C-alpha positions in Angstrom: 0.1 0.0 -0.1 1.6 3.5 -1.4 1.5 6.5 0.8 -1.3 9.7 -0.7 0.3 13.0 -0.5 -2.2 15.4 0.3 -0.9 19.5 -0.5 -2.9 22.2 -0.4 -2.5 24.8 -3.1 -3.8 28.0 -1.0 -6.7 30.1 -1.6 -4.6 32.6 -4.0 -2.3 32.7 -6.7 1.2 31.1 -7.2 3.0 33.9 -4.8 0.7 33.0 -1.9 2.5 29.1 -2.0 4.4 28.1 0.7 8.4 27.2 -0.5 7.7 23.7 0.3 4.5 23.3 -1.3 5.8 24.8 -4.7 8.6 22.6 -5.0 6.6 19.4 -4.3 4.5 20.2 -6.9 7.4 20.9 -9.4 8.9 17.9 -8.9 5.6 15.6 -8.6 5.5 12.3 -11.5 2.0 11.4 -10.1 -0.1 15.1 -9.4 -3.7 14.2 -9.0 -6.0 17.9 -8.6 -9.6 17.9 -7.3 -10.2 20.2 -10.0 -7.9 22.5 -12.5 -9.7 25.5 -11.9 -6.8 27.2 -9.2 -4.8 30.0 -10.2 -1.7 28.2 -8.7 -2.7 25.6 -11.3 -2.9 27.9 -14.3 0.4 29.4 -13.4 2.2 26.1 -13.1 1.1 25.2 -16.6 2.5 27.8 -17.8 5.7 26.2 -16.2 5.2 23.2 -18.1 4.1 21.0 -14.5 1.7 18.1 -15.3 -1.4 16.9 -13.7 -4.8 15.2 -13.7 -7.8 16.4 -12.3 -11.0 15.3 -11.5 -13.1 17.7 -13.5 -14.4 15.4 -15.4 -15.8 13.8 -12.4 -18.3 16.9 -11.6 -20.2 16.1 -15.3 -21.3 13.0 -14.1 -23.5 13.1 -11.2 -25.9 15.9 -10.0 -24.9 16.3 -6.4 -21.6 16.6 -4.3 -21.5 13.8 -2.0 -21.0 10.7 -5.0 -18.7 13.1 -6.7 -16.6 13.3 -3.7 -17.0 9.8 -3.1 -15.6 9.2 -6.7 -12.6 11.0 -6.5 -11.4 9.2 -2.9 -12.1 5.7 -4.1 -10.5 6.5 -7.3 -7.0 7.8 -5.1 -7.3 5.0 -3.0 -7.3 2.6 -5.9 -4.4 4.2 -8.1 -2.0 4.3 -4.5 -2.5 0.4 -4.4 0.5 0.6 -7.5 2.5 4.2 -6.5 2.8 6.8 -4.4 0.7 9.3 -5.5 0.5 13.3 -4.9 -3.1 14.7 -4.6 -3.3 18.8 -4.5 -7.0 20.5 -3.4 -7.6 24.0 -3.2 -6.8 25.8 0.1 -6.2 23.5 3.0 -6.4 19.9 2.4 -8.3 20.1 6.3 -10.6 22.8 5.7 -13.7 22.0 4.1 -12.1 19.6 1.5 -15.0 16.7 1.9 -12.6 14.2 -0.6 -9.6 14.8 2.1 -12.1 13.8 5.0 -13.4 10.6 2.9 -9.7 9.6 2.3 -9.2 10.0 6.0 -12.0 8.0 6.8 -10.7 5.4 4.5 -7.7 5.6 6.2 -9.3 4.7 9.2 -10.6 1.4 8.1 -7.0 0.3 6.8 -7.8 1.1 3.2 -5.1 3.8 2.6 -2.1 5.8 4.0 -2.1 9.0 3.8 0.3 12.1 4.3 -1.3 15.5 4.8 1.1 18.4 4.2 0.7 21.8 4.6 -1.3 24.6 2.6 -2.9 28.2 3.2 -6.0 28.3 4.2 -8.5 30.5 2.7 -9.5 31.3 6.7 -6.7 33.3 6.7 -7.2 35.3 3.6 -11.1 36.0 4.6 -10.1 37.2 8.2 -7.5 39.9 6.6 -9.8 40.8 3.7 -12.9 40.8 6.4 -10.9 42.6 8.8 -12.7 40.2 11.5 -11.2 38.7 14.6 -12.1 35.0 14.6 -12.2 35.3 18.9 -15.0 37.3 18.4 -16.9 34.0 17.1 -17.2 32.1 13.9 -18.9 29.4 12.2 -17.7 27.9 8.7 -20.2 26.3 6.8 -21.0 24.1 4.1 -23.0 25.8 1.5 -24.1 22.7 -0.5 -25.4 21.0 3.0 -26.2 24.0 5.5 -29.3 24.3 7.2 -31.2 27.1 8.7 -31.2 26.0 12.2 -27.6 25.5 12.3 -27.1 28.8 12.3 -25.8 30.7 14.8 -26.7 34.8 14.1 -24.6 36.3 17.1 -21.0 34.8 15.3 -19.7 35.7 11.8 -21.2 33.2 9.3 -18.4 31.9 6.3 -19.9 30.0 3.9 -17.8 28.1 1.4 -18.6 25.7 -1.7 -20.8 28.0 -3.3 -19.5 27.3 -6.8 -22.4 28.7 -9.2 -25.5 30.7 -9.7 -27.4 27.5 -8.2 -25.7 26.8 -4.9 -25.8 31.0 -4.3 -29.3 30.5 -4.3 -30.0 27.2 -2.5 -27.8 29.1 0.5 -29.8 32.9 -0.4 -33.1 30.8 0.8 -31.7 28.7 3.7 -29.9 32.2 5.2 -33.7 34.0 4.3 -35.3 31.4 6.5 -33.9 33.5 9.6 -32.3 36.4 7.9 -34.0 39.8 6.8 -34.1 39.9 2.9 -32.5 42.9 2.8 -29.6 42.2 5.3 -25.9 43.3 3.8 -24.0 39.8 3.0 -20.8 40.3 1.3 -19.7 37.8 -1.9 -15.6 37.4 -1.5 -13.6 36.0 -4.5 -10.0 34.9 -3.9 -9.3 36.3 -0.9 -5.5 37.3 -0.7 -4.4 37.4 -4.1 -4.2 39.8 -6.7 -7.6 39.3 -8.1 -9.6 39.3 -4.9 -12.8 40.7 -4.9 -15.5 41.9 -2.5 -19.0 42.8 -3.0 -21.3 44.0 -0.3 -25.3 43.2 -1.8 -28.3 42.4 0.2 -29.2 38.8 0.5 -32.3 38.7 -2.0 -29.5 40.0 -4.9 -27.1 36.8 -3.6 -27.7 34.5 -6.3 -27.6 37.6 -9.1 -25.1 39.9 -8.5 -22.1 39.2 -9.3 -20.1 35.6 -11.0 -19.3 33.4 -8.1 -16.8 30.2 -8.9 -14.8 27.8 -6.6 -12.6 30.6 -5.0 -16.6 32.2 -3.3 -17.3 32.2 0.3 -20.0 34.1 1.1 -19.6 35.9 4.3 -22.7 37.0 6.8 -21.9 39.9 9.3 -23.3 38.7 13.2 -26.4 40.3 13.5 -25.9 42.8 16.7 -29.4 44.4 16.3 -31.7 42.0 18.7 -34.4 42.2 16.7 -32.7 41.2 13.8 -32.8 37.7 15.7 -36.2 37.0 16.7 -36.2 33.7 14.7 -33.4 32.6 16.8 -34.2 30.2 19.7 -31.5 31.9 21.9 -33.1 35.3 21.4 -36.8 34.3 22.9 -34.7 32.8 26.1 -32.6 35.9 26.8 -36.0 37.9 26.4 -37.8 35.5 29.0 -34.6 35.6 31.2 -34.6 39.7 31.1 -38.5 39.6 32.0 -37.9 37.2 35.3 -34.6 39.7 36.0 -34.2 42.1 38.4 -34.3 44.4 35.5 -37.5 43.0 34.1 -41.1 43.0 35.0 -42.3 43.0 38.3 -45.8 40.5 37.6 -43.0 38.0 35.5 -41.1 38.1 38.6 -43.6 37.3 40.8 -44.6 34.1 39.0 -45.0 30.3 39.7 -45.5 27.6 38.5 -48.7 27.4 40.1 -49.4 30.4 39.5 -48.7 29.8 35.6 -50.6 26.9 35.9 -54.2 28.7 34.6 -52.7 30.8 32.3 -51.5 27.5 30.4 -54.8 25.9 30.4 -55.8 29.1 28.8 -53.5 29.4 26.1 -54.0 25.9 24.9 -57.9 26.2 24.7 -57.0 29.3 22.6 -55.0 27.3 20.4 -56.8 24.4 20.1 -59.8 27.0 19.3 -57.3 28.5 16.5 -56.8 24.9 14.9 -60.7 24.1 15.0 -61.4 27.4 13.0 -58.3 26.4 10.5 -56.7 29.7 11.5 -53.1 29.9 10.6 -52.0 33.1 11.7 -53.5 32.6 14.9 -52.2 29.2 15.3 -48.7 30.7 14.8 -49.9 33.3 17.7 -51.6 31.0 19.7 -48.1 28.7 19.8 -46.2 31.2 20.3 -48.2 32.1 23.3 -47.8 28.0 24.5 -43.8 28.3 23.8 -43.8 31.5 26.4 -45.8 29.3 28.6 -43.2 27.0 28.3 -40.3 29.1 28.7 -41.1 30.9 31.2 -41.8 27.7 33.2 -38.1 26.8 32.5 -36.5 29.6 33.1 -38.4 29.5 36.7 -36.8 26.1 37.2 -33.3 27.8 36.2 -33.8 30.5 38.7 -34.2 28.1 42.1 -31.9 25.8 40.6 -33.9 23.1 40.1 -33.8 22.7 36.7 -33.3 24.7 33.0 -34.4 24.4 29.8 -31.6 22.0 28.8 -33.0 19.2 30.7 -36.3 19.5 29.5 -34.8 19.3 26.2 -32.6 16.2 27.2 -35.3 14.5 29.0 -38.2 14.7 25.7 -35.7 14.1 23.5 -34.2 11.1 25.2 -38.0 10.0 25.5 -38.8 10.4 21.8 -35.5 8.1 20.8 -36.5 5.5 23.4 -40.2 5.8 22.4 -39.7 5.4 18.7 -37.3 2.1 18.3 -38.3 1.8 14.6 -37.2 5.0 13.3 -34.2 5.3 16.0 -33.6 1.5 16.3 -33.7 -1.6 14.7 -37.7 -2.6 15.2 -39.9 -2.9 12.2 -43.8 -2.0 12.4 -46.3 -2.7 9.7 -48.3 0.1 10.9 -49.4 2.9 13.5 -51.3 0.7 15.7 -47.8 -1.9 16.0 -46.5 1.9 16.5 -48.9 2.8 19.3 -48.3 -0.5 20.8 -44.6 -0.3 21.1 -45.2 3.2 23.1 -47.1 2.1 25.8 -44.9 -1.0 26.2 -42.4 1.0 26.6 -44.3 3.6 28.6 -44.9 1.0 31.0 -41.8 -0.6 31.3 -40.5 3.4 32.2 -42.6 4.0 35.4 -42.8 2.0 38.3 -45.8 -0.6 38.8 -49.1 1.4 40.2 -51.1 0.6 43.2 -54.3 1.6 40.9 -54.9 1.4 36.4 -56.1 5.2 37.4 -53.0 6.6 38.6 -51.5 9.4 36.8 -54.6 10.0 34.9 -56.4 12.9 36.6 -56.4 16.4 35.0 -57.0 19.1 37.5 -57.7 21.5 34.4 -60.3 19.5 32.9 -62.9 17.5 34.9 -64.3 15.8 31.5 -61.2 14.5 30.4 -60.5 13.2 34.4 -63.7 11.3 33.7 -62.9 10.1 30.3 -59.6 8.9 31.6 -60.8 7.0 34.2 -63.2 5.0 32.3 -61.0 4.2 29.5 -58.3 2.8 31.8 -61.3 0.8 33.9 -62.4 -0.3 30.3 -59.1 -1.8 29.2 -59.2 -4.4 32.7 -62.7 -5.2 31.9 -64.7 -2.9 33.7 -67.3 -1.5 31.1 -70.8 -2.7 29.3 -70.3 -4.7 27.2 -72.8 -2.8 24.9 -74.0 0.7 24.1 -77.2 -0.2 24.7 -76.2 -1.1 28.4 -75.0 2.8 28.6 -77.9 3.9 27.4 -80.1 2.5 29.6 -77.8 3.7 32.7 -78.0 6.9 31.4 -82.0 6.9 31.4 -81.9 5.8 34.6 -79.4 8.8 35.9 -81.5 11.1 34.2 -84.9 10.1 36.2 -83.0 9.5 39.5 -81.8 13.5 39.0 -85.3 14.4 38.0 -86.3 13.1 41.1 -83.4 15.1 43.6 -84.6 18.2 41.4 -88.6 17.8 42.7 -87.2 16.5 46.0 -83.8 16.7 47.0 -81.1 18.6 48.9 -78.5 20.7 47.0 -75.8 18.2 47.8 -77.9 15.3 46.4 -78.6 16.9 43.5 -74.9 17.5 42.9 -74.4 13.9 43.6 -77.2 12.9 40.8 -76.2 15.6 38.3 -72.1 14.3 38.6 -73.6 10.8 38.1 -75.6 11.8 34.6 -72.6 13.5 33.3 -70.5 10.9 34.2 -73.1 8.7 32.2 -72.9 10.8 29.2 -68.9 10.5 29.3 -69.5 6.5 28.9 -71.6 7.1 26.2 -69.0 9.3 24.6 -66.4 6.6 25.0 -68.8 4.2 23.2 -68.8 6.1 20.2 -65.4 7.1 20.1 -65.9 11.1 20.6 -63.5 13.4 22.7 -65.8 15.0 25.9 -64.0 17.8 26.0 -63.8 18.8 22.4 -67.6 17.7 22.3 -67.9 20.8 24.8 -66.0 23.2 23.4 -67.7 22.6 20.6 -70.3 23.2 22.0 -69.3 26.4 24.0 -68.4 27.9 20.6 -71.0 27.3 19.0 -73.6 29.3 21.8 -71.3 32.0 21.7 -71.3 32.4 17.7 -75.0 32.0 18.2 -75.8 34.5 21.1 -73.1 37.3 19.3 -75.8 37.3 16.6 -78.4 37.8 19.0 -76.5 40.1 20.2 -75.8 41.6 17.0 -80.0 42.0 16.5 -80.3 43.5 19.9 -78.3 46.2 19.1 -79.6 47.3 15.6 -82.9 47.0 17.3 -83.5 49.2 20.2 -80.3 47.7 22.0 -82.0 46.8 25.5 -82.8 43.0 26.2 -85.5 44.0 27.9 -87.3 45.8 25.3 -87.5 42.1 24.0 -89.7 38.7 24.7 -87.8 35.2 25.5 -89.7 34.4 22.1 -88.1 37.2 19.9 -84.8 36.3 21.5 -85.7 32.6 20.7 -86.2 33.9 16.7 -83.1 35.7 16.6 -81.1 32.3 17.8 -83.0 30.6 15.3 -82.3 33.0 12.7 -78.2 32.3 13.5 -78.6 28.4 13.1 -80.3 29.0 9.5 -77.3 31.5 9.2 -74.6 28.6 10.2 -76.5 26.0 8.0 -76.1 28.2 4.7 -72.5 29.0 5.9 -72.2 24.6 6.3 -73.1 24.7 2.9 -71.4 26.9 0.9 
């Protein structure tokens, strides 16, 4: 097995090339280069330095990954019979995927490498842009970057922007976070005599200037917090500020307990937005729910018990653990098997319960608690065999409630009314209906129709006392009729 000697051509012209690298290139007999499109190679050709490039490999594939894989495999094959030199733009260990593929092959014992030096394009970029890397910077591959990887508080350098198509992809990714007119700088041939820097609005990135394999896109840090509103860390810092001594008095006074009612309210408002299929309202209400999550996380951090990272770790570990068909080697054929696996894993995670009803109470909703209790009891066989029995029980409870209303005490009336409601929830379970959702829908329907009645009164005398019950009921029926017409359109 012969050695593959890897050297870097730097980011500029021949004047920037280290003397030792220049000597190796001049004396090389088996010189291979990833691409001939480099100013150093252009000048070396004039000095009669011969080499073989892999430019034709790019034309065979539609994406870069198979290109890099083929180049690496070809070099490994060539090294079986002779020692070779492989030259790449920049530094071999900076943004060079072919070299990373070769390193992985070396770890598997498939080749032997000797990695030499090379002038990194980063050095020239820092000089051209006048930035200090100690302030924090990110180097990203423009062919693989995603918006969630971007830290808007850092200097962002995007390499592998070869052409207008890759520049367009980078632009669209950045626009997921940055404003359309955010200034970005296109840097070409940094540090060389052909160095060009041009700053343009983000939306013009792919049509402002020609780009090539010596192009890097620079995005400066977003120093204004209002420019970073799409960053998770920004929202976290806002929440922390609200609860800080310099923040809001009301927010500082809140506890897990005091915020509970607000969380319930926000969830119900979100459910309403979902029911109404109002995307803008869903975005707004999801934000309100997220605020509650961040406030509880900040309270936990302020009290020294837990913080947001603990919440993320817990839910991430749970999702991986309970989806072995996604993150493991378990096979499933349908969603029923997914649910069965979930319940089995969930049962293994929790200690043995003294009662099947443990953990089913929802203090925010007695309807949901009742539904959960009856569902759990039914799973162990404690349920009517048919819905007919539940209907008979409902009529029985209705009669008992009517009797208590006629002759019973307030306590007895409440008791029988509770039994009646409990039976209604049982009926809902038999027909796979959510009592909570049904009650929410009934409330929305009442609010909508009563609002119509109010409008009719306002258009009339403006005083409810001037209308008989029959007239108000007529308004109500008109509201029902209007709703039916809307459902038909």
